[in-house]
N, C-alpha and C positions, 0 to 999 in steps of 0.2 A: 484515462490514459496513464500508463505507468512510466516510470523514470527512463527505462531503457528505450521505449518507443519514442518518447519525447526527445531523447538524445539523438536518436537516429534521424528523426524529423528535422531537428535543429541542424544536424550535420548536412543533410541534403539541402536545406534552405540556405545554409552558408555557402555550400558549393555552387548553388544557383546564383547567389549574390556575387561570388567571386567571378564566375563566368560572365554574368551580366556587366559587372564593372569593367572587366577586361575588354568585352565587346564595345562598351561605350567609350572607353579610353582609346581603343583602336580606331573607332569611328571618328572621334574628335581629332585624332592625330592625322588621319588620312584626309579628312575634310579641311583641316587647317593647312595641310600641304597643298591641296587643290586650290583653296582660296588664295593662298600666297602666290601660287603660279598664275592664277587667273588675274589677280591684281597686278602682278608684274607684267603679264602679257598686255592687259588693257592699258596700263599706264605707259608702256613703251610704244604701243600702237598709237596712242594719242600724240606722243612725242614725234614718232615717225610721220604721222599724218601732218602735224604742224610743220615739220621740216620740209616735207614734200610740198606742202602748200606754199611755203616761202619761196622755194626754188621754181615752182611751176607757174607762179604768177597768180593772178587773181583766181580765187576758187569759184567754181560754178555756183550758181545760186542754190540754196538749200530749200527743200520743200518746207512749208510752214509747220508741218507736224513733226519734222525731224528734230531729235534731241541728241546732244553730244553723248556718246557712249551709252545710249539707251539700251542696247542689247546686252551690255555687260552688267548693268545695274540689277536687272532681274535675277540673273544667275548668281551674282555675288551676294545679293540680299537673301536669296533662297539658301545658299550655302551657310551664310551667317545665321539664319533662322534655324537650320538643321543643327549647327554646332551649339547654338543656345539651347535647343531642345535636348541635345545629348547631355549638356552640362546640367540642365534641370533634372533630367532622368538620373544622372549620377548623384545629385543632391538628394533626390527622393529615395533612391536605393540606399544611400547611407543612412538616412533617417529611419527608413523601414527596417534596415538591418539592426540599427541600434535599439529600436523599439522591440524587435523580435528577441534580441539578446537579453534585454532587460526582463521581458516576460519569461524567457527561459530560465534566467537566473532566479527570478521570483518563484517559478514553479519548482526548480531544484531545491531552493531553500525551504519551501513549504513541504515538499515531499520528504526532504531530509528530516525536518522537524517531526513530521508524521511518523516516519520510520523509527526515529529515536523514541517517540512516545509509545509506539506499538511495542518496541523492544523492551522498554521499561515495564509496560503492562504485562508482557509475556513473562519477564523475570518475576514480577510480583505474583502472577498467577502460578508460576512454577513453585515459588516459595509456599503459597497457600496449599497447593496440591501436596507438596512434601509434608507440610504440617498436618494436613488432613489425613495423609497416608500414615503418618506416625501415630496420630490419635486413633486411627482405625485399627492399627496393629495392636496398640495398647488395649483398646476396647475388646478386640477379639481374644487377646490373652486373658483379660478379665472374665470374658464370657466363658472361656474354656475352664478357667478356675472355678467359676460359679457353677458351671454345669457339672463339674466333678463333685462339688459339694452338694449340689442339688440331687445328683444321682445317689450319693450316699444317704442323704436324708430320705430320698424316695425308697431306697432299700430298707431303711429303718422303719419308715411308715408302713411299708408292705409287710415286714416281719411283725410289727406291732399289730397291724390290722389282722394278720393271720392268727396271732395269739388271741386277739379280741374275738375274732370269728369263732375260734375253737372254744373259748370260754362261753360265748353266747350260745353256741350250738349244743354244748354238753352241760350247760348250767343246770337245767332241770334234772338231768340224769345224775350229775355230781351231787346236787342238793339232796336228791332222794337217797343216794348212796351214803352221804354224810349223815342224814337223819337215821338211816338204818344202822349205821355204825355207832351213832350216839345211843340209840336204843339198845344195841348189843352191849355197849360199855355199861349202860345203866343197869341192865339185867345182870351182867357179870359182877358189877359192883354190889348189887343186891344179893346175889348168891354168895359172894365173898364176904359180905357183911354178916350173914347168918351162919357162916361156917366157922367151926371151931377147929383150930389146928393144934391142939394140945396133945 
């Protein structure tokens, strides 16, 4: 769950809480008004009955199972129970809302800490990438420089190799020509040694 959807869920839950609280408060108010009217009605009815009984003379005998205001007791008790249930629901709603708010606050705090840690990690990684990129460009420059030097040395090696190949290829021919040249110099020297230039 991400922070945005958690916020939306919390907002919807709070709206439901507000509506439920309003409904429960309205229910309590209406039921308290009804209870007050019924209590007023039944208490005045008993007074009226007592007054009527005094002026009317002796009351007719009551059946054995008849109880005074028995019909009002059940309704008044039922309304009181419904009001008590509404109050209990209000208390339960408040506790549930407080718990949900605490959980949401904890989630937001944990998410914020996680986001901050992730942002710090991203910054660190961006620094590492920048450093690696700098090292890479330095290495690429060094490679280009070394490659230029390597190409020059390769050209020199190639030229030297061609010279060596030429020497090896014509070594016997040159050695034979050199020997013939030495022989010709030796003969010329001998001829010149015996010659008289006077």
